[in-house]
C-alpha positions as a Markdown table, in Angstrom:
| # | Residue | x | y | z |
|---|---|---|---|---|
| 1 | Met | 0.0 | 0.0 | 0.0 |
| 2 | Thr | 2.9 | 2.4 | 0.7 |
| 3 | Ala | 4.2 | 1.8 | -2.8 |
| 4 | His | 0.8 | 2.6 | -4.2 |
| 5 | Val | 0.6 | 5.9 | -2.3 |
| 6 | Arg | 4.0 | 6.9 | -3.4 |
| 7 | Asn | 3.5 | 6.0 | -7.1 |
| 8 | His | 0.1 | 7.7 | -7.4 |
| 9 | Ser | 0.3 | 10.8 | -5.3 |
| 10 | Glu | 2.9 | 13.4 | -5.4 |
| 11 | Thr | 1.5 | 14.5 | -2.1 |
| 12 | Tyr | 3.0 | 11.5 | -0.4 |
| 13 | Ser | 6.1 | 11.4 | -2.5 |
| 14 | Lys | 6.9 | 14.9 | -1.1 |
| 15 | Ala | 6.0 | 14.0 | 2.5 |
| 16 | Thr | 8.9 | 14.5 | 5.0 |
| 17 | Gln | 10.6 | 11.7 | 6.8 |
| 18 | Ala | 9.4 | 13.2 | 10.1 |
| 19 | Gly | 5.8 | 13.2 | 8.9 |
| 20 | Glu | 6.1 | 9.6 | 7.9 |
| 21 | His | 7.4 | 8.7 | 11.3 |
| 22 | Lys | 4.4 | 10.5 | 12.9 |
| 23 | Gly | 2.0 | 8.6 | 10.7 |
| 24 | Gln | 3.7 | 5.4 | 11.8 |
| 25 | Ala | 3.6 | 6.5 | 15.4 |
| 26 | Leu | -0.2 | 6.9 | 15.2 |
| 27 | Leu | -0.5 | 3.3 | 14.2 |
| 28 | Asp | 1.0 | 2.4 | 17.5 |
| 29 | Asp | -1.5 | 4.6 | 19.4 |
| 30 | Glu | -4.7 | 2.4 | 19.2 |
| 31 | Glu | -6.9 | 4.9 | 21.2 |
| 32 | Ala | -6.0 | 7.8 | 19.0 |
| 33 | Leu | -6.3 | 5.8 | 15.8 |
| 34 | Ser | -9.7 | 4.5 | 16.9 |
| 35 | Arg | -10.9 | 8.0 | 17.7 |
| 36 | Glu | -9.8 | 9.4 | 14.3 |
| 37 | Ala | -11.2 | 6.4 | 12.4 |
| 38 | Arg | -14.7 | 6.9 | 13.9 |
| 39 | Arg | -14.5 | 10.7 | 13.2 |
| 40 | Val | -13.1 | 10.7 | 9.7 |
| 41 | Leu | -14.0 | 7.4 | 8.1 |
| 42 | Arg | -17.6 | 8.0 | 9.0 |
| 43 | Arg | -17.5 | 11.2 | 7.0 |
| 44 | Leu | -15.8 | 9.4 | 4.1 |
| 45 | Cys | -18.7 | 6.9 | 3.9 |
| 46 | Glu | -21.1 | 9.7 | 3.0 |
| 47 | Thr | -22.1 | 10.0 | -0.6 |
| 48 | Gly | -19.8 | 12.2 | -2.7 |
| 49 | Ala | -17.1 | 12.5 | 0.1 |
| 50 | Val | -13.4 | 12.5 | -0.6 |
| 51 | Leu | -10.3 | 13.3 | 1.4 |
| 52 | Ala | -8.3 | 16.1 | -0.3 |
| 53 | Leu | -4.6 | 16.6 | 0.6 |
| 54 | Ala | -2.4 | 19.2 | -0.9 |
| 55 | Ser | 1.4 | 18.7 | -1.1 |
| 56 | Asp | 2.1 | 22.0 | 0.6 |
| 57 | Met | -0.4 | 21.8 | 3.4 |
| 58 | Asp | -0.2 | 20.3 | 6.9 |
| 59 | Lys | -3.9 | 19.5 | 7.0 |
| 60 | Ala | -6.2 | 17.5 | 4.8 |
| 61 | Val | -9.9 | 18.0 | 4.5 |
| 62 | Val | -12.9 | 15.8 | 3.8 |
| 63 | Leu | -15.0 | 17.4 | 1.1 |
| 64 | Arg | -18.5 | 16.4 | 0.2 |
| 65 | Ser | -20.0 | 17.3 | -3.2 |
| 66 | Phe | -23.6 | 18.1 | -3.8 |
| 67 | Lys | -25.4 | 18.3 | -7.1 |
| 68 | Asp | -26.1 | 22.0 | -6.6 |
| 69 | Gly | -23.5 | 24.3 | -5.1 |
| 70 | Pro | -19.8 | 24.0 | -4.2 |
| 71 | Pro | -18.3 | 21.1 | -2.1 |
| 72 | Thr | -18.8 | 21.4 | 1.6 |
| 73 | Arg | -16.0 | 20.7 | 4.1 |
| 74 | Thr | -17.1 | 18.2 | 6.6 |
| 75 | Ala | -13.8 | 17.4 | 8.5 |
| 76 | Val | -10.3 | 18.5 | 9.0 |
| 77 | Val | -7.6 | 15.8 | 9.1 |
| 78 | Ser | -3.9 | 16.1 | 10.0 |
| 79 | Arg | -1.4 | 14.8 | 7.4 |
| 80 | Glu | -0.2 | 12.2 | 9.9 |
| 81 | Val | -3.7 | 10.8 | 10.2 |
| 82 | Ala | -4.1 | 10.7 | 6.4 |
| 83 | Gln | -0.8 | 8.9 | 6.2 |
| 84 | Ala | -1.7 | 6.4 | 8.8 |
| 85 | Phe | -5.0 | 5.7 | 7.0 |
| 86 | Ala | -3.2 | 5.1 | 3.8 |
| 87 | Leu | -0.7 | 2.8 | 5.4 |
| 88 | Lys | -3.6 | 0.8 | 6.9 |
| 89 | Asp | -5.2 | 0.6 | 3.4 |
| 90 | Trp | -8.3 | 2.4 | 4.7 |
| 91 | Ile | -8.1 | 5.1 | 1.9 |
| 92 | Asn | -7.1 | 4.8 | -1.7 |
| 93 | Cys | -5.7 | 7.5 | -4.0 |
| 94 | Thr | -8.3 | 8.2 | -6.7 |
| 95 | Arg | -6.7 | 11.3 | -8.3 |
| 96 | Ala | -3.1 | 12.3 | -8.2 |
| 97 | Gly | -1.7 | 15.9 | -8.5 |
| 98 | Arg | -0.9 | 18.9 | -6.5 |
| 99 | Val | -4.1 | 18.2 | -4.6 |
| 100 | Ala | -4.6 | 14.5 | -4.3 |
| 101 | Ser | -8.0 | 12.9 | -3.6 |
| 102 | Tyr | -8.6 | 9.7 | -1.6 |
| 103 | Ser | -11.7 | 7.6 | -1.1 |
| 104 | Ile | -12.5 | 5.1 | 1.6 |
| 105 | Thr | -11.8 | 1.4 | 0.7 |
| 106 | Thr | -13.6 | -1.8 | 1.6 |
| 107 | Thr | -10.9 | -2.3 | 4.3 |
| 108 | Gly | -11.7 | 1.2 | 5.7 |
| 109 | Arg | -15.4 | 0.4 | 5.8 |
| 110 | Ala | -14.7 | -2.8 | 7.7 |
| 111 | Ala | -12.5 | -1.0 | 10.1 |
| 112 | Leu | -15.1 | 1.6 | 10.7 |
| 113 | Lys | -17.7 | -1.0 | 11.4 |
| 114 | Glu | -15.5 | -2.7 | 14.0 |
| 115 | Tyr | -14.7 | 0.6 | 15.8 |
| 116 | Leu | -18.4 | 1.6 | 15.8 |
| 117 | Asp | -19.5 | -1.7 | 17.1 |
| 118 | Glu | -16.9 | -1.4 | 20.0 |
| 119 | Glu | -18.1 | 2.1 | 20.7 |
| 120 | Val | -21.8 | 1.1 | 20.8 |
| 121 | Thr | -21.0 | -1.8 | 23.2 |
| 122 | Arg | -19.0 | 0.6 | 25.4 |
| 123 | Lys | -21.8 | 3.2 | 25.5 |
| 124 | Arg | -24.4 | 0.6 | 26.3 |
| 125 | Arg | -22.4 | -0.7 | 29.2 |
| 126 | Met | -21.8 | 2.8 | 30.6 |
| 127 | Lys | -25.5 | 3.7 | 30.1 |
| 128 | Gly | -26.5 | 0.6 | 32.0 |
| 129 | Ala | -24.3 | 1.5 | 34.9 |
| 130 | Gln | -25.7 | 5.0 | 35.2 |
| 131 | Asp | -28.9 | 6.2 | 36.9 |
| 132 | Gly | -31.3 | 7.9 | 34.5 |
| 133 | Ala | -31.3 | 7.6 | 30.7 |
| 134 | Ser | -30.2 | 10.5 | 28.5 |
| 135 | Pro | -32.3 | 10.9 | 25.4 |
| 136 | Phe | -29.3 | 12.5 | 23.7 |
| 137 | Arg | -27.1 | 9.5 | 24.5 |
| 138 | Asp | -29.8 | 7.2 | 23.2 |
| 139 | Ser | -29.9 | 9.1 | 19.9 |
| 140 | Gln | -26.2 | 8.9 | 19.4 |
| 141 | Ser | -26.0 | 5.2 | 20.3 |
| 142 | Asp | -28.9 | 4.4 | 18.0 |
| 143 | Trp | -27.1 | 6.2 | 15.1 |
| 144 | Asp | -23.9 | 4.3 | 15.8 |
| 145 | Ala | -25.7 | 1.0 | 15.7 |
| 146 | Arg | -27.5 | 1.9 | 12.4 |
| 147 | Leu | -24.4 | 3.1 | 10.7 |
| 148 | Gly | -22.5 | 0.0 | 11.8 |
| 149 | Ala | -25.3 | -2.2 | 10.4 |
| 150 | Ser | -25.3 | -0.4 | 7.1 |
| 151 | Thr | -21.5 | -0.8 | 6.8 |
| 152 | Val | -21.9 | -4.6 | 7.5 |
| 153 | Ala | -24.3 | -4.8 | 4.6 |
| 154 | Gly | -21.8 | -3.0 | 2.4 |
| 155 | Val | -24.0 | 0.0 | 1.8 |
| 156 | Gly | -22.1 | 2.6 | 3.8 |
| 157 | Arg | -22.9 | 5.2 | 1.0 |
| 158 | Ser | -26.6 | 4.6 | 1.2 |
| 159 | Ser | -29.1 | 7.0 | 2.8 |
| 160 | Met | -28.5 | 5.2 | 6.1 |
| 161 | Ala | -25.1 | 7.0 | 6.2 |
| 162 | Glu | -26.4 | 10.3 | 5.2 |
| 163 | Ser | -27.3 | 13.2 | 7.5 |
| 164 | Pro | -30.8 | 14.7 | 7.6 |
| 165 | Leu | -29.3 | 17.8 | 6.1 |
| 166 | Ala | -28.1 | 16.0 | 3.0 |
| 167 | Met | -31.5 | 14.4 | 2.5 |
| 168 | Leu | -33.3 | 17.8 | 3.0 |
| 169 | Ala | -30.8 | 19.5 | 0.6 |
| 170 | Arg | -32.1 | 17.2 | -2.2 |
| 171 | Arg | -35.7 | 18.0 | -1.7 |
| 172 | Arg | -37.2 | 20.6 | -4.0 |
| 173 | Asp | -40.5 | 22.5 | -4.1 |
| 174 | Lys | -42.8 | 22.7 | -7.1 |
| 175 | Asp | -40.7 | 25.5 | -8.5 |
| 176 | Gly | -37.5 | 23.4 | -8.3 |
| 177 | Arg | -35.9 | 25.2 | -5.4 |
| 178 | Thr | -34.1 | 23.2 | -2.8 |
| 179 | Phe | -35.5 | 23.2 | 0.7 |
| 180 | Leu | -32.1 | 23.8 | 2.2 |
| 181 | Thr | -29.7 | 26.1 | 0.4 |
| 182 | Pro | -25.9 | 25.2 | 0.3 |
| 183 | Asp | -25.0 | 27.9 | 2.8 |
| 184 | Leu | -27.4 | 26.5 | 5.4 |
| 185 | Val | -26.1 | 22.9 | 4.8 |
| 186 | Gln | -22.6 | 24.4 | 5.2 |
| 187 | Ala | -23.5 | 26.0 | 8.6 |
| 188 | Gly | -24.9 | 22.7 | 9.9 |
| 189 | Glu | -21.8 | 20.8 | 8.8 |
| 190 | Arg | -19.6 | 23.4 | 10.5 |
| 191 | Phe | -21.5 | 22.9 | 13.7 |
| 192 | Arg | -21.2 | 19.1 | 13.4 |
| 193 | Glu | -17.5 | 19.4 | 12.7 |
| 194 | Asp | -17.0 | 21.4 | 15.9 |
| 195 | Tyr | -19.1 | 18.8 | 17.8 |
| 196 | Glu | -16.9 | 16.0 | 16.6 |
| 197 | Leu | -13.7 | 17.9 | 17.6 |
| 198 | Ala | -15.2 | 18.7 | 21.0 |
| 199 | Gln | -15.6 | 14.9 | 21.7 |
| 200 | Met | -11.9 | 14.4 | 21.5 |
| 201 | Gly | -11.2 | 15.1 | 25.2 |
| 202 | Gln | -11.3 | 12.3 | 27.8 |
| 203 | Gly | -14.8 | 11.5 | 28.7 |
| 204 | Ala | -16.1 | 14.3 | 26.6 |
| 205 | Ala | -19.2 | 12.5 | 25.3 |
| 206 | Leu | -20.6 | 11.8 | 28.8 |
| 207 | Arg | -20.1 | 15.4 | 29.9 |
| 208 | Trp | -21.7 | 16.6 | 26.7 |
| 209 | Asp | -24.8 | 14.4 | 27.3 |
| 210 | Arg | -25.2 | 15.8 | 30.8 |
| 211 | Phe | -24.8 | 19.3 | 29.5 |
| 212 | Met | -27.6 | 18.9 | 26.9 |
| 213 | Val | -30.0 | 17.4 | 29.5 |
| 214 | Ser | -29.3 | 19.8 | 32.4 |
| 215 | Gly | -28.0 | 22.9 | 30.7 |
| 216 | Asp | -25.0 | 23.0 | 33.2 |
| 217 | Arg | -21.9 | 23.8 | 31.2 |
| 218 | Thr | -19.4 | 23.8 | 34.0 |
| 219 | Glu | -18.1 | 20.3 | 33.2 |
| 220 | Leu | -18.1 | 20.9 | 29.5 |
| 221 | Ser | -16.2 | 24.2 | 29.5 |
| 222 | Gly | -14.2 | 23.8 | 32.7 |
| 223 | Asp | -12.1 | 20.7 | 31.9 |
| 224 | Ala | -8.5 | 21.7 | 32.0 |
| 225 | Thr | -7.2 | 18.3 | 30.9 |
| 226 | Ile | -8.2 | 18.5 | 27.2 |
| 227 | Ala | -6.2 | 20.0 | 24.4 |
| 228 | Glu | -6.7 | 23.5 | 23.0 |
| 229 | Gly | -8.4 | 22.3 | 19.8 |
| 230 | Pro | -11.3 | 20.4 | 21.5 |
| 231 | Lys | -11.6 | 23.1 | 24.1 |
| 232 | Ala | -11.9 | 25.8 | 21.5 |
| 233 | Ala | -14.5 | 23.7 | 19.6 |
| 234 | Arg | -16.5 | 23.4 | 22.8 |
| 235 | Glu | -16.5 | 27.1 | 23.3 |
| 236 | Arg | -17.7 | 27.7 | 19.7 |
| 237 | Ile | -20.5 | 25.2 | 20.3 |
| 238 | Leu | -21.6 | 26.8 | 23.5 |
| 239 | Ser | -21.6 | 30.2 | 21.8 |
| 240 | Ala | -23.7 | 28.9 | 19.0 |
| 241 | Leu | -26.2 | 27.2 | 21.4 |
| 242 | Asp | -26.5 | 30.4 | 23.3 |
| 243 | Glu | -27.5 | 32.2 | 20.1 |
| 244 | Leu | -30.0 | 29.5 | 19.1 |
| 245 | Gly | -31.7 | 29.0 | 22.5 |
| 246 | Pro | -34.0 | 26.2 | 23.6 |
| 247 | Gly | -35.8 | 24.3 | 20.9 |
| 248 | Leu | -33.7 | 25.5 | 18.0 |
| 249 | Ser | -30.5 | 24.2 | 19.7 |
| 250 | Asp | -32.2 | 20.8 | 20.4 |
| 251 | Ile | -33.1 | 20.2 | 16.8 |
| 252 | Ile | -29.6 | 21.3 | 15.6 |
| 253 | Val | -27.9 | 18.9 | 18.0 |
| 254 | Arg | -30.2 | 16.0 | 17.2 |
| 255 | Cys | -30.1 | 16.4 | 13.4 |
| 256 | Cys | -26.6 | 17.8 | 12.8 |
| 257 | Cys | -24.6 | 16.0 | 15.5 |
| 258 | Phe | -26.5 | 12.8 | 16.4 |
| 259 | Leu | -27.9 | 12.5 | 12.8 |
| 260 | Glu | -31.4 | 11.7 | 14.2 |
| 261 | Gly | -34.1 | 11.6 | 11.6 |
| 262 | Leu | -36.7 | 14.3 | 11.6 |
| 263 | Glu | -39.6 | 12.0 | 12.5 |
| 264 | Ala | -37.7 | 10.6 | 15.4 |
| 265 | Ala | -36.8 | 14.1 | 16.6 |
| 266 | Glu | -40.4 | 15.2 | 16.4 |
| 267 | Lys | -41.6 | 12.3 | 18.5 |
| 268 | Arg | -38.9 | 12.8 | 21.1 |
| 269 | Met | -39.6 | 16.5 | 21.4 |
| 270 | Gly | -43.4 | 16.2 | 21.3 |
| 271 | Trp | -43.8 | 18.2 | 18.0 |
| 272 | Ser | -46.4 | 17.8 | 15.4 |
| 273 | Ala | -45.6 | 15.8 | 12.3 |
| 274 | Arg | -43.7 | 17.5 | 9.5 |
| 275 | Ser | -42.9 | 20.5 | 11.8 |
| 276 | Gly | -39.3 | 19.4 | 12.4 |
| 277 | Lys | -38.0 | 20.4 | 8.9 |
| 278 | Val | -39.4 | 23.9 | 9.2 |
| 279 | Val | -37.9 | 24.4 | 12.7 |
| 280 | Leu | -34.6 | 22.9 | 11.5 |
| 281 | Arg | -34.4 | 25.4 | 8.6 |
| 282 | Ile | -35.1 | 28.3 | 10.9 |
| 283 | Ala | -32.4 | 27.0 | 13.3 |
| 284 | Leu | -29.9 | 26.7 | 10.4 |
| 285 | Gln | -30.7 | 30.2 | 9.2 |
| 286 | Arg | -30.0 | 31.6 | 12.7 |
| 287 | Leu | -26.9 | 29.4 | 13.0 |
| 288 | His | -25.6 | 30.7 | 9.6 |
| 289 | Arg | -26.2 | 34.3 | 10.7 |
| 290 | His | -24.3 | 33.6 | 14.0 |
| 291 | Tyr | -21.3 | 32.4 | 12.1 |
| 292 | Ile | -21.3 | 35.3 | 9.7 |
| 293 | Asp | -21.7 | 37.8 | 12.6 |
| 294 | Ala | -18.9 | 36.1 | 14.6 |
| 295 | Asn | -16.4 | 35.3 | 11.9 |
| 296 | Gly | -17.5 | 37.1 | 8.7 |
| 297 | His | -17.9 | 33.6 | 7.1 |
| 298 | Val | -19.0 | 30.1 | 7.9 |
| 299 | Ser | -16.0 | 27.9 | 7.1 |
| 300 | Ala | -13.4 | 29.3 | 9.5 |
| 301 | Met | -10.3 | 27.1 | 9.5 |
| 302 | Ile | -10.3 | 24.9 | 12.6 |
| 303 | Gly | -8.7 | 21.8 | 14.0 |
């Protein structure tokens, strides 16, 4: 696999020896490799997703193309992680050049399924050991189980692996206009990217669940043991949730982060049928405005 990468991508042929050593070092860190696999390979299973890596950049990005509008960035990946994935044969170079493109392989899908199955088992054990169930944790575990099942069946690129945003973005009214415009989808994906980065601290998922249920942010924002990247992502999430307020923040988290379907979200929140998509669009409009007001644009470089 290493020879394949070097022969078909000038990106990897120009990689430094130090960078290669870091990629190899990641292979020896099972916890970090598992975390990055769940975060990145999941995004590469989505329809139209590729990992793009430029020869002169330290970061790679996962881009997802839609029929209408420019590609949307859904994840940021370090060069070392991309190198480790290639060495594991989880990604394959599909286009060489100054900016090389990589797609997930069958081996990568199988690895993702294994990691997700392990994560679901771990969460179920932790959930059973805790008093009181979190509806947000249930939503996330349900999605992990469904995505794992879809990968088993070899249909990781089916609608099962697509977010509610992607499905709504394909819907059109009688005049042919999309229900969600590309800028709203981009805002939702930016929020989801921050959420995934925020989970990278130790025990972050459990603290996040308690925050969403109780509204107490002391554990989420006060953890001094996590790295600056996840900490900054948490602060961006908290700022966005403050802007959205109750109701709008709930639908954003459920649909953008936990990838819960609209019907399921409506039932959990006690809303009338078919109201969820309207509330979600309003939430995305406000989220988009928040990013513009805060940064001047939506896709600020993070990670």
